[in-house]
Biotite code that builds the C-alpha atoms (Angstrom):
import biotite.structure as struc

atoms = struc.array([
    struc.Atom([-65.682, -7.309, -9.934], chain_id="A", res_id=1, res_name="MET", atom_name="CA", element="C"),
    struc.Atom([-62.429, -5.440, -10.502], chain_id="A", res_id=2, res_name="LYS", atom_name="CA", element="C"),
    struc.Atom([-59.503, -7.198, -12.015], chain_id="A", res_id=3, res_name="GLU", atom_name="CA", element="C"),
    struc.Atom([-56.425, -7.459, -9.826], chain_id="A", res_id=4, res_name="LYS", atom_name="CA", element="C"),
    struc.Atom([-53.346, -5.712, -11.283], chain_id="A", res_id=5, res_name="PRO", atom_name="CA", element="C"),
    struc.Atom([-50.529, -7.969, -12.333], chain_id="A", res_id=6, res_name="CYS", atom_name="CA", element="C"),
    struc.Atom([-47.369, -7.998, -10.215], chain_id="A", res_id=7, res_name="CYS", atom_name="CA", element="C"),
    struc.Atom([-45.078, -9.016, -13.066], chain_id="A", res_id=8, res_name="LYS", atom_name="CA", element="C"),
    struc.Atom([-43.211, -6.293, -14.951], chain_id="A", res_id=9, res_name="PRO", atom_name="CA", element="C"),
    struc.Atom([-44.136, -5.740, -18.568], chain_id="A", res_id=10, res_name="CYS", atom_name="CA", element="C"),
    struc.Atom([-40.525, -5.617, -19.665], chain_id="A", res_id=11, res_name="CYS", atom_name="CA", element="C"),
    struc.Atom([-37.577, -7.632, -18.438], chain_id="A", res_id=12, res_name="PRO", atom_name="CA", element="C"),
    struc.Atom([-35.186, -5.630, -16.237], chain_id="A", res_id=13, res_name="PRO", atom_name="CA", element="C"),
    struc.Atom([-32.171, -4.172, -18.029], chain_id="A", res_id=14, res_name="PRO", atom_name="CA", element="C"),
    struc.Atom([-29.120, -6.410, -18.074], chain_id="A", res_id=15, res_name="HIS", atom_name="CA", element="C"),
    struc.Atom([-26.758, -5.550, -15.226], chain_id="A", res_id=16, res_name="GLN", atom_name="CA", element="C"),
    struc.Atom([-23.181, -6.376, -16.209], chain_id="A", res_id=17, res_name="PRO", atom_name="CA", element="C"),
    struc.Atom([-21.151, -8.138, -13.561], chain_id="A", res_id=18, res_name="GLU", atom_name="CA", element="C"),
    struc.Atom([-18.923, -5.760, -11.662], chain_id="A", res_id=19, res_name="ARG", atom_name="CA", element="C"),
    struc.Atom([-15.234, -6.359, -12.010], chain_id="A", res_id=20, res_name="GLU", atom_name="CA", element="C"),
    struc.Atom([-13.717, -6.717, -8.539], chain_id="A", res_id=21, res_name="PRO", atom_name="CA", element="C"),
    struc.Atom([-11.483, -3.932, -7.260], chain_id="A", res_id=22, res_name="MET", atom_name="CA", element="C"),
    struc.Atom([-7.771, -4.619, -6.812], chain_id="A", res_id=23, res_name="ALA", atom_name="CA", element="C"),
    struc.Atom([-6.124, -4.809, -3.388], chain_id="A", res_id=24, res_name="TYR", atom_name="CA", element="C"),
    struc.Atom([-2.805, -5.781, -1.811], chain_id="A", res_id=25, res_name="ALA", atom_name="CA", element="C"),
    struc.Atom([-1.166, -5.741, 1.612], chain_id="A", res_id=26, res_name="LEU", atom_name="CA", element="C"),
    struc.Atom([2.593, -6.254, 1.902], chain_id="A", res_id=27, res_name="TYR", atom_name="CA", element="C"),
    struc.Atom([4.514, -6.268, 5.190], chain_id="A", res_id=28, res_name="TYR", atom_name="CA", element="C"),
    struc.Atom([7.721, -7.134, 7.003], chain_id="A", res_id=29, res_name="GLN", atom_name="CA", element="C"),
    struc.Atom([8.184, -8.561, 10.474], chain_id="A", res_id=30, res_name="THR", atom_name="CA", element="C"),
    struc.Atom([11.255, -8.441, 12.724], chain_id="A", res_id=31, res_name="ASN", atom_name="CA", element="C"),
    struc.Atom([13.831, -6.721, 10.449], chain_id="A", res_id=32, res_name="LEU", atom_name="CA", element="C"),
    struc.Atom([13.310, -3.728, 8.151], chain_id="A", res_id=33, res_name="LEU", atom_name="CA", element="C"),
    struc.Atom([16.186, -2.692, 5.902], chain_id="A", res_id=34, res_name="SER", atom_name="CA", element="C"),
    struc.Atom([17.281, -1.359, 2.552], chain_id="A", res_id=35, res_name="ASN", atom_name="CA", element="C"),
    struc.Atom([20.445, -2.113, 0.601], chain_id="A", res_id=36, res_name="SER", atom_name="CA", element="C"),
    struc.Atom([21.363, 1.533, -0.146], chain_id="A", res_id=37, res_name="ALA", atom_name="CA", element="C"),
    struc.Atom([20.111, 5.060, 0.576], chain_id="A", res_id=38, res_name="PRO", atom_name="CA", element="C"),
    struc.Atom([17.036, 5.950, -1.524], chain_id="A", res_id=39, res_name="PHE", atom_name="CA", element="C"),
    struc.Atom([16.663, 2.279, -2.437], chain_id="A", res_id=40, res_name="ASP", atom_name="CA", element="C"),
    struc.Atom([13.454, 0.323, -1.904], chain_id="A", res_id=41, res_name="GLY", atom_name="CA", element="C"),
    struc.Atom([12.758, -1.035, 1.573], chain_id="A", res_id=42, res_name="ILE", atom_name="CA", element="C"),
    struc.Atom([12.117, -4.772, 1.594], chain_id="A", res_id=43, res_name="ALA", atom_name="CA", element="C"),
    struc.Atom([8.503, -5.799, 2.353], chain_id="A", res_id=44, res_name="LEU", atom_name="CA", element="C"),
    struc.Atom([8.540, -9.405, 1.124], chain_id="A", res_id=45, res_name="PRO", atom_name="CA", element="C"),
    struc.Atom([5.540, -10.809, 3.011], chain_id="A", res_id=46, res_name="GLU", atom_name="CA", element="C"),
    struc.Atom([2.097, -10.815, 1.339], chain_id="A", res_id=47, res_name="VAL", atom_name="CA", element="C"),
    struc.Atom([-0.948, -10.769, 3.624], chain_id="A", res_id=48, res_name="ALA", atom_name="CA", element="C"),
    struc.Atom([-3.450, -10.465, 0.758], chain_id="A", res_id=49, res_name="ALA", atom_name="CA", element="C"),
    struc.Atom([-3.391, -9.642, -2.927], chain_id="A", res_id=50, res_name="GLN", atom_name="CA", element="C"),
    struc.Atom([-5.960, -9.730, -5.710], chain_id="A", res_id=51, res_name="SER", atom_name="CA", element="C"),
    struc.Atom([-4.950, -12.151, -8.443], chain_id="A", res_id=52, res_name="ASN", atom_name="CA", element="C"),
    struc.Atom([-3.032, -10.689, -11.407], chain_id="A", res_id=53, res_name="GLY", atom_name="CA", element="C"),
    struc.Atom([-3.361, -7.015, -10.429], chain_id="A", res_id=54, res_name="ASP", atom_name="CA", element="C"),
    struc.Atom([0.096, -6.530, -8.872], chain_id="A", res_id=55, res_name="PHE", atom_name="CA", element="C"),
    struc.Atom([3.662, -7.717, -9.219], chain_id="A", res_id=56, res_name="TYR", atom_name="CA", element="C"),
    struc.Atom([6.281, -7.515, -6.465], chain_id="A", res_id=57, res_name="SER", atom_name="CA", element="C"),
    struc.Atom([9.951, -8.410, -6.203], chain_id="A", res_id=58, res_name="ASP", atom_name="CA", element="C"),
    struc.Atom([9.866, -7.686, -2.460], chain_id="A", res_id=59, res_name="GLY", atom_name="CA", element="C"),
    struc.Atom([10.899, -4.017, -2.572], chain_id="A", res_id=60, res_name="SER", atom_name="CA", element="C"),
    struc.Atom([9.226, -2.707, -5.741], chain_id="A", res_id=61, res_name="THR", atom_name="CA", element="C"),
    struc.Atom([5.465, -3.092, -6.174], chain_id="A", res_id=62, res_name="PHE", atom_name="CA", element="C"),
    struc.Atom([3.894, -2.718, -9.609], chain_id="A", res_id=63, res_name="GLN", atom_name="CA", element="C"),
    struc.Atom([0.241, -1.801, -10.038], chain_id="A", res_id=64, res_name="ILE", atom_name="CA", element="C"),
    struc.Atom([-0.777, -3.538, -13.271], chain_id="A", res_id=65, res_name="LEU", atom_name="CA", element="C"),
    struc.Atom([-4.502, -2.709, -13.360], chain_id="A", res_id=66, res_name="LYS", atom_name="CA", element="C"),
    struc.Atom([-5.497, 0.853, -14.386], chain_id="A", res_id=67, res_name="PRO", atom_name="CA", element="C"),
    struc.Atom([-7.425, 2.744, -11.723], chain_id="A", res_id=68, res_name="GLY", atom_name="CA", element="C"),
    struc.Atom([-7.399, 5.179, -8.830], chain_id="A", res_id=69, res_name="VAL", atom_name="CA", element="C"),
    struc.Atom([-5.695, 3.784, -5.714], chain_id="A", res_id=70, res_name="TYR", atom_name="CA", element="C"),
    struc.Atom([-5.326, 4.640, -2.047], chain_id="A", res_id=71, res_name="LEU", atom_name="CA", element="C"),
    struc.Atom([-1.781, 3.729, -0.983], chain_id="A", res_id=72, res_name="VAL", atom_name="CA", element="C"),
    struc.Atom([-0.829, 3.788, 2.704], chain_id="A", res_id=73, res_name="THR", atom_name="CA", element="C"),
    struc.Atom([2.369, 2.883, 4.495], chain_id="A", res_id=74, res_name="TYR", atom_name="CA", element="C"),
    struc.Atom([3.012, 2.380, 8.214], chain_id="A", res_id=75, res_name="VAL", atom_name="CA", element="C"),
    struc.Atom([6.437, 1.969, 9.813], chain_id="A", res_id=76, res_name="ILE", atom_name="CA", element="C"),
    struc.Atom([6.727, 0.972, 13.480], chain_id="A", res_id=77, res_name="ASN", atom_name="CA", element="C"),
    struc.Atom([10.040, 1.834, 15.118], chain_id="A", res_id=78, res_name="ILE", atom_name="CA", element="C"),
    struc.Atom([10.640, 0.018, 18.438], chain_id="A", res_id=79, res_name="PRO", atom_name="CA", element="C"),
    struc.Atom([11.877, 1.864, 21.540], chain_id="A", res_id=80, res_name="ALA", atom_name="CA", element="C"),
    struc.Atom([15.507, 0.737, 21.491], chain_id="A", res_id=81, res_name="ALA", atom_name="CA", element="C"),
    struc.Atom([16.144, 1.661, 17.835], chain_id="A", res_id=82, res_name="VAL", atom_name="CA", element="C"),
    struc.Atom([17.711, 4.919, 16.616], chain_id="A", res_id=83, res_name="ALA", atom_name="CA", element="C"),
    struc.Atom([16.593, 6.190, 13.197], chain_id="A", res_id=84, res_name="VAL", atom_name="CA", element="C"),
    struc.Atom([17.542, 9.401, 11.391], chain_id="A", res_id=85, res_name="ASN", atom_name="CA", element="C"),
    struc.Atom([16.120, 9.359, 7.872], chain_id="A", res_id=86, res_name="THR", atom_name="CA", element="C"),
    struc.Atom([13.347, 10.537, 5.598], chain_id="A", res_id=87, res_name="THR", atom_name="CA", element="C"),
    struc.Atom([10.803, 7.979, 4.459], chain_id="A", res_id=88, res_name="PHE", atom_name="CA", element="C"),
    struc.Atom([8.776, 8.439, 1.269], chain_id="A", res_id=89, res_name="ALA", atom_name="CA", element="C"),
    struc.Atom([6.541, 6.504, -1.061], chain_id="A", res_id=90, res_name="LEU", atom_name="CA", element="C"),
    struc.Atom([7.960, 6.687, -4.566], chain_id="A", res_id=91, res_name="GLN", atom_name="CA", element="C"),
    struc.Atom([6.150, 6.292, -7.883], chain_id="A", res_id=92, res_name="VAL", atom_name="CA", element="C"),
    struc.Atom([8.511, 5.441, -10.728], chain_id="A", res_id=93, res_name="ASN", atom_name="CA", element="C"),
    struc.Atom([11.438, 6.498, -8.459], chain_id="A", res_id=94, res_name="ARG", atom_name="CA", element="C"),
    struc.Atom([9.963, 9.938, -7.696], chain_id="A", res_id=95, res_name="GLN", atom_name="CA", element="C"),
    struc.Atom([8.812, 10.923, -4.182], chain_id="A", res_id=96, res_name="ASN", atom_name="CA", element="C"),
    struc.Atom([5.070, 11.439, -3.721], chain_id="A", res_id=97, res_name="VAL", atom_name="CA", element="C"),
    struc.Atom([4.921, 14.770, -1.880], chain_id="A", res_id=98, res_name="ALA", atom_name="CA", element="C"),
    struc.Atom([2.165, 13.846, 0.609], chain_id="A", res_id=99, res_name="SER", atom_name="CA", element="C"),
    struc.Atom([4.145, 10.817, 1.817], chain_id="A", res_id=100, res_name="THR", atom_name="CA", element="C"),
    struc.Atom([7.525, 12.330, 2.740], chain_id="A", res_id=101, res_name="VAL", atom_name="CA", element="C"),
    struc.Atom([8.152, 11.914, 6.489], chain_id="A", res_id=102, res_name="ARG", atom_name="CA", element="C"),
    struc.Atom([11.354, 12.975, 8.292], chain_id="A", res_id=103, res_name="ALA", atom_name="CA", element="C"),
    struc.Atom([12.202, 10.898, 11.376], chain_id="A", res_id=104, res_name="VAL", atom_name="CA", element="C"),
    struc.Atom([14.852, 11.679, 14.003], chain_id="A", res_id=105, res_name="ALA", atom_name="CA", element="C"),
    struc.Atom([14.497, 9.134, 16.815], chain_id="A", res_id=106, res_name="LYS", atom_name="CA", element="C"),
    struc.Atom([17.093, 8.154, 19.413], chain_id="A", res_id=107, res_name="THR", atom_name="CA", element="C"),
    struc.Atom([17.421, 4.717, 20.983], chain_id="A", res_id=108, res_name="ALA", atom_name="CA", element="C"),
    struc.Atom([16.137, 6.152, 24.292], chain_id="A", res_id=109, res_name="THR", atom_name="CA", element="C"),
    struc.Atom([12.909, 7.523, 22.763], chain_id="A", res_id=110, res_name="ASP", atom_name="CA", element="C"),
    struc.Atom([9.606, 5.707, 23.102], chain_id="A", res_id=111, res_name="THR", atom_name="CA", element="C"),
    struc.Atom([8.346, 3.588, 20.171], chain_id="A", res_id=112, res_name="PRO", atom_name="CA", element="C"),
    struc.Atom([7.419, 5.643, 17.137], chain_id="A", res_id=113, res_name="HIS", atom_name="CA", element="C"),
    struc.Atom([5.027, 5.084, 14.229], chain_id="A", res_id=114, res_name="SER", atom_name="CA", element="C"),
    struc.Atom([5.327, 6.758, 10.855], chain_id="A", res_id=115, res_name="VAL", atom_name="CA", element="C"),
    struc.Atom([2.394, 6.721, 8.446], chain_id="A", res_id=116, res_name="THR", atom_name="CA", element="C"),
    struc.Atom([1.473, 8.401, 5.193], chain_id="A", res_id=117, res_name="ALA", atom_name="CA", element="C"),
    struc.Atom([-0.988, 7.944, 2.373], chain_id="A", res_id=118, res_name="GLN", atom_name="CA", element="C"),
    struc.Atom([-1.688, 9.137, -1.145], chain_id="A", res_id=119, res_name="ALA", atom_name="CA", element="C"),
    struc.Atom([-4.325, 8.752, -3.811], chain_id="A", res_id=120, res_name="ILE", atom_name="CA", element="C"),
    struc.Atom([-2.697, 7.800, -7.104], chain_id="A", res_id=121, res_name="LEU", atom_name="CA", element="C"),
    struc.Atom([-4.058, 7.413, -10.616], chain_id="A", res_id=122, res_name="GLU", atom_name="CA", element="C"),
    struc.Atom([-2.545, 4.625, -12.700], chain_id="A", res_id=123, res_name="ALA", atom_name="CA", element="C"),
    struc.Atom([-3.412, 4.803, -16.413], chain_id="A", res_id=124, res_name="ASP", atom_name="CA", element="C"),
    struc.Atom([-0.628, 2.339, -17.175], chain_id="A", res_id=125, res_name="ALA", atom_name="CA", element="C"),
    struc.Atom([1.455, 0.113, -14.914], chain_id="A", res_id=126, res_name="PRO", atom_name="CA", element="C"),
    struc.Atom([3.335, 2.097, -12.262], chain_id="A", res_id=127, res_name="ILE", atom_name="CA", element="C"),
    struc.Atom([6.106, 1.039, -9.890], chain_id="A", res_id=128, res_name="ALA", atom_name="CA", element="C"),
    struc.Atom([5.812, 1.871, -6.185], chain_id="A", res_id=129, res_name="LEU", atom_name="CA", element="C"),
    struc.Atom([8.374, 1.537, -3.457], chain_id="A", res_id=130, res_name="ARG", atom_name="CA", element="C"),
    struc.Atom([8.889, 2.690, 0.089], chain_id="A", res_id=131, res_name="LEU", atom_name="CA", element="C"),
    struc.Atom([12.221, 4.466, 0.325], chain_id="A", res_id=132, res_name="SER", atom_name="CA", element="C"),
    struc.Atom([14.576, 5.790, 3.005], chain_id="A", res_id=133, res_name="SER", atom_name="CA", element="C"),
    struc.Atom([17.071, 8.613, 2.484], chain_id="A", res_id=134, res_name="SER", atom_name="CA", element="C"),
    struc.Atom([19.674, 6.704, 4.480], chain_id="A", res_id=135, res_name="SER", atom_name="CA", element="C"),
    struc.Atom([20.740, 3.139, 5.042], chain_id="A", res_id=136, res_name="LEU", atom_name="CA", element="C"),
    struc.Atom([18.459, 1.685, 7.738], chain_id="A", res_id=137, res_name="ILE", atom_name="CA", element="C"),
    struc.Atom([18.165, -1.399, 9.879], chain_id="A", res_id=138, res_name="THR", atom_name="CA", element="C"),
    struc.Atom([15.148, -1.529, 12.184], chain_id="A", res_id=139, res_name="ILE", atom_name="CA", element="C"),
    struc.Atom([14.871, -4.628, 14.343], chain_id="A", res_id=140, res_name="THR", atom_name="CA", element="C"),
    struc.Atom([11.715, -5.542, 16.240], chain_id="A", res_id=141, res_name="GLY", atom_name="CA", element="C"),
    struc.Atom([10.474, -8.640, 18.013], chain_id="A", res_id=142, res_name="ALA", atom_name="CA", element="C"),
    struc.Atom([10.344, -11.813, 15.904], chain_id="A", res_id=143, res_name="ALA", atom_name="CA", element="C"),
    struc.Atom([6.571, -11.540, 15.398], chain_id="A", res_id=144, res_name="THR", atom_name="CA", element="C"),
    struc.Atom([6.319, -7.738, 15.340], chain_id="A", res_id=145, res_name="GLU", atom_name="CA", element="C"),
    struc.Atom([5.239, -6.092, 12.090], chain_id="A", res_id=146, res_name="THR", atom_name="CA", element="C"),
    struc.Atom([7.724, -3.278, 11.518], chain_id="A", res_id=147, res_name="VAL", atom_name="CA", element="C"),
    struc.Atom([6.242, -2.017, 8.239], chain_id="A", res_id=148, res_name="ALA", atom_name="CA", element="C"),
    struc.Atom([3.284, -2.469, 5.934], chain_id="A", res_id=149, res_name="SER", atom_name="CA", element="C"),
    struc.Atom([2.153, -1.147, 2.561], chain_id="A", res_id=150, res_name="LEU", atom_name="CA", element="C"),
    struc.Atom([-1.532, -1.234, 1.659], chain_id="A", res_id=151, res_name="SER", atom_name="CA", element="C"),
    struc.Atom([-2.831, -0.657, -1.894], chain_id="A", res_id=152, res_name="ILE", atom_name="CA", element="C"),
    struc.Atom([-6.592, -0.403, -2.439], chain_id="A", res_id=153, res_name="THR", atom_name="CA", element="C"),
    struc.Atom([-8.323, 0.416, -5.729], chain_id="A", res_id=154, res_name="GLN", atom_name="CA", element="C"),
    struc.Atom([-10.980, 3.096, -5.257], chain_id="A", res_id=155, res_name="LEU", atom_name="CA", element="C"),
    struc.Atom([-12.199, 3.488, -8.844], chain_id="A", res_id=156, res_name="ALA", atom_name="CA", element="C"),
    struc.Atom([-11.494, 2.445, -12.417], chain_id="A", res_id=157, res_name="LYS", atom_name="CA", element="C"),
    struc.Atom([-9.879, 4.771, -14.971], chain_id="A", res_id=158, res_name="CYS", atom_name="CA", element="C"),
])
């Protein structure tokens, strides 16, 4: 009679360290989108979701506190009856990120318009992000309409 092989491993499996969760945040603004001066940060004071302790926001500047590689995306929705003539850009430490600069020239008689851009950023130390406009803007939508959002998603650790 042959002996049945054992199903138990001879050695315990190697210890798998717990994975640290990736950082994420989603900021947005409904109804009214504005800035206080040209090239100043656009206010996005609402927080839809945010991982604990990884970000800091004063409503128009967003700090990434956790080192890593991040996908950052912004979307601006301009309603039909609003005229806008500006250049939007995501800024890192007050410098435009080249892949995110978007010129917009929309009249009040044009159809609704969406502006979107994204960038992959590496943060070795805390960095400050903001969505900026080259001119003073006021974009008014419906009371429940999201007129802008900023999404920050960690892709990898540094």
